[in-house]
C-alpha positions in Angstrom: 0.0 -0.3 0.3 1.3 3.2 -1.1 1.1 5.8 2.3 2.8 8.0 0.4 -0.7 9.0 -1.9 -2.2 12.6 -1.2 -5.7 12.4 0.5 -7.8 14.4 -1.5 -11.1 16.1 0.1 -13.7 16.6 -2.0 -16.0 19.9 -1.9 -18.7 18.1 -0.2 -17.1 16.9 2.7 -15.2 20.0 3.3 -18.4 22.0 3.5 -20.1 19.3 5.4 -17.2 19.6 8.0 -17.3 22.9 8.7 -20.9 23.1 8.3 -21.9 25.8 11.2 -18.2 27.8 10.4 -20.4 28.3 7.2 -23.8 29.0 8.7 -22.3 31.2 10.5 -20.0 33.2 7.9 -23.2 33.7 5.1 -25.4 35.1 8.1 -22.8 37.6 8.4 -22.4 38.8 4.5 -25.7 37.7 3.6 -28.5 38.0 5.9 -26.7 41.0 8.3 -24.7 42.1 5.5 -21.8 42.6 6.9 -18.6 43.4 5.1 -17.0 40.6 3.9 -13.3 41.3 4.5 -14.4 42.1 7.7 -16.6 38.9 8.4 -13.7 37.2 6.9 -11.7 38.6 10.4 -14.5 38.1 12.5 -14.2 34.1 11.8 -11.0 34.2 12.1 -10.8 35.3 15.6 -13.7 32.8 16.8 -11.9 29.9 15.0 -8.6 31.1 17.1 -10.7 31.3 20.4 -11.7 27.5 19.6 -8.5 26.1 20.6 -7.6 28.3 23.7 -9.7 26.3 26.1 -11.4 22.8 25.9 -14.7 24.5 26.8 -14.6 26.7 23.5 -14.5 24.1 21.0 -18.0 23.8 19.9 -18.2 28.3 20.2 -19.1 28.8 16.7 -21.4 26.0 16.6 -23.4 27.6 19.6 -22.9 30.7 18.3 -24.6 30.2 15.3 -27.5 28.9 16.6 -28.8 32.6 18.5 -30.7 35.5 17.0 -29.6 37.9 14.5 -29.3 41.0 16.5 -26.7 39.0 19.2 -24.8 37.5 16.5 -24.2 41.0 15.3 -23.5 42.3 18.8 -21.2 40.0 19.2 -19.7 40.4 15.8 -19.3 44.0 16.3 -16.9 43.1 20.1 -14.9 41.1 17.7 -14.4 44.1 15.3 -12.9 45.7 18.3 -11.0 42.9 19.5 -9.0 43.0 15.6 -8.7 46.6 15.8 -7.2 46.6 19.3 -4.7 44.1 17.8 -3.9 47.0 15.2 -2.4 49.1 17.5 1.1 49.5 18.9 0.0 51.4 21.9 -3.0 50.7 23.9 -3.8 53.6 25.2 -3.6 55.5 21.9 -6.7 52.3 21.1 -8.6 53.2 24.5 -8.6 57.0 23.1 -10.0 55.9 19.9 -12.5 53.9 21.1 -14.1 57.2 23.0 -13.4 59.3 20.4 -15.8 56.7 18.6 -18.6 56.5 21.4 -17.4 52.7 21.8 -17.0 50.9 24.7 -13.9 50.0 25.8 -15.4 46.7 26.9 -16.2 42.9 25.3 -18.6 41.7 28.1 -19.2 38.2 25.8 -15.7 37.8 24.9 -14.8 38.3 28.3 -17.8 36.3 29.7 -17.3 33.0 27.3 -13.6 32.9 27.9 -14.4 32.8 31.8 -13.0 36.2 32.6 -9.8 35.3 30.1 -9.9 37.1 27.4 -10.3 41.4 28.3 -9.0 44.1 25.6 -5.5 44.5 27.6 -4.6 40.7 27.1 -5.1 40.8 24.0 -3.4 44.2 22.7 -0.6 41.7 24.9 -0.9 38.8 22.8 -1.6 40.4 19.8 1.5 38.8 17.8 0.1 35.0 18.6 -3.4 36.1 18.1 -2.4 37.6 14.9 -0.6 34.1 13.3 -3.1 31.6 14.8 -5.4 34.2 13.2 -3.5 34.0 10.2 -3.5 30.8 9.6 -7.0 30.1 10.1 -7.8 32.1 7.6 -5.6 30.2 4.8 -6.7 26.4 6.3 -10.3 27.5 6.5 -11.7 30.7 5.7 -9.9 30.3 1.9 -11.2 27.2 1.1 -14.4 27.2 2.9 -16.5 30.1 2.4 -15.2 31.0 -1.3 -19.1 30.3 -3.0 -20.4 32.0 0.2 -18.4 35.0 -0.8 -19.9 34.9 -4.6 -23.3 34.4 -3.5 -23.1 37.0 -1.0 -21.6 39.7 -3.7 -24.1 38.7 -6.4 -26.7 39.3 -3.2 -25.4 42.4 -2.4 -25.2 43.8 -6.0 -28.9 43.1 -6.4 -29.9 45.3 -2.4 -27.7 47.7 -4.1 -29.8 48.4 -7.2 -32.7 48.4 -5.1 -31.4 50.4 -2.4 -29.8 53.0 -5.6 -33.6 52.7 -7.2 -35.5 54.0 -3.5 -33.4 56.6 -3.1 -34.0 57.9 -6.5 -37.8 57.6 -5.7 -37.2 59.3 -2.3 -35.6 62.1 -4.0 -38.3 62.2 -6.3 -40.7 62.7 -3.9 -42.9 59.1 -3.9 -43.3 57.8 -0.8 -43.5 54.3 0.7 -47.4 55.0 0.4 -47.3 55.0 -3.5 -44.4 51.7 -3.6 -47.3 50.0 -1.0 -50.2 50.9 -3.8 -52.3 51.8 -1.0 -54.5 55.1 -0.7 -52.5 57.7 0.0 -55.9 59.7 1.4 -56.5 57.2 4.0 -52.7 57.4 4.8 -52.2 61.1 5.1 -54.9 61.5 7.5 -53.4 58.5 10.1 -50.0 60.1 10.0 -51.1 63.5 11.3 -51.6 61.5 14.6 -49.5 60.9 17.3 -46.5 61.9 14.7 -44.4 62.5 18.0 -45.1 59.0 19.4 -44.0 57.1 16.2 -40.9 59.0 16.1 -37.7 57.3 16.4 -34.3 59.7 17.5 -31.4 58.3 15.6 -27.6 59.1 16.8 -24.3 58.4 14.2 -20.9 58.0 15.1 -19.1 61.0 14.7 -16.0 60.3 11.7 -18.5 57.9 10.1 -21.2 59.8 7.7 -24.3 58.0 6.5 -26.5 59.2 4.2 -30.5 59.4 4.5 -30.9 56.8 1.5 -28.1 54.5 3.8 -30.7 54.6 6.6 -34.2 54.5 4.5 -32.5 51.4 2.3 -31.1 49.7 5.9 -34.8 50.3 8.0 -37.0 49.4 4.9 -35.4 46.1 4.2 -34.8 44.8 7.3 -38.7 45.9 8.9 -40.1 46.4 5.8 -42.2 49.6 4.6 -42.4 51.2 8.1 -40.6 54.6 7.4 -42.6 57.7 6.8 -40.1 60.0 6.7 -36.7 60.7 7.7 -35.2 64.5 8.6 -31.6 64.4 9.5 -30.0 67.1 11.2 -27.0 68.4 13.4 -24.5 69.4 10.0 -24.0 72.6 9.2 -21.9 73.1 5.5 -19.7 70.4 5.0 -20.4 68.9 8.1 -21.1 65.0 8.9 -24.9 64.8 10.1 -25.2 63.4 13.4 -28.3 63.1 14.3 -31.6 62.4 12.6 -35.8 61.9 13.3 -37.2 59.1 11.8 -41.4 59.0 11.4 -42.9 55.5 11.3 -46.3 54.9 9.4 -48.0 53.3 13.3 -47.0 53.4 16.2 -47.3 49.7 16.4 -43.7 49.7 14.9 -42.0 51.3 17.7 -41.0 48.3 19.7 -39.8 46.4 16.4 -37.4 49.4 15.9 -36.5 49.7 19.5 -36.0 46.3 21.3 -34.4 48.4 24.3 -34.0 51.6 25.4 -31.7 52.6 23.1 -31.0 49.9 20.4 -27.9 49.6 18.4 -27.5 48.9 14.7 -25.1 49.0 12.1 -25.8 50.1 8.6 -22.9 49.5 5.6 -20.3 48.7 8.7 -21.5 52.3 10.9 -22.8 52.1 13.8 -26.2 53.9 14.4 -28.0 54.3 18.0 -31.7 54.2 17.9 -34.2 55.8 21.2 -37.3 57.4 21.9 -38.1 60.7 20.3 -38.9 63.4 22.8 -39.6 66.5 21.6 -38.0 69.9 22.8 -41.3 71.0 24.8 -41.8 67.4 26.1 -38.2 67.5 27.0 -38.5 69.1 30.8 
């Protein structure tokens, strides 16, 4: 018997072996529409975590079973870890987080590693972590996720074309009511009732400009045709818009957007915070 012969692994066998890895990566880049390159890095970091302790061996399989909101939240924490790895000076990294209104904590990762991994520990071990991540990138991610990347790029192109069409219609003054084919007369009267109660206040991170079209397209894609109007504010000439008010078509839609008092979203890689709108005459 020739033991020197190379064992060939079929594409089906490779995909089956990395079933949960592929499922999670697919959710990141297709369902949540996160950046493909960044999602590769997220996966390599999670694969690294699975190797540092026996109780973490099924981390990705457990993680893949969680809700989209939770997956998005943890992916953001992993991105924070990855950014930490790129800084030579830890205090400079903490300053960067504060300027970006981001927390210097990674609660899920610290908790799942039983208190071991904090940002300072990650920074102190960054050479070893980067080395392990590069191994996972070449040995697993590039091979196992290739077809998913192709599907994600095609899907994102279709979505981008749809969003551009929505943005163009929005600029022409065509509302979601017209898109739904509903009666503009009946909708107009309902819009006038309790407008403040169905308005969401959005804030954006400084240094990460976001457009009205991006906000509209994101919430429409995720929650359906529930956005009635968006008013951007907080920007002078040649300055970034820092907040906006988003009026919904119904008060009943507010809990869909606000799952807690201050809910975070990621729109095209940019952080957006949503909370209940409080009119200035009621703020006192």
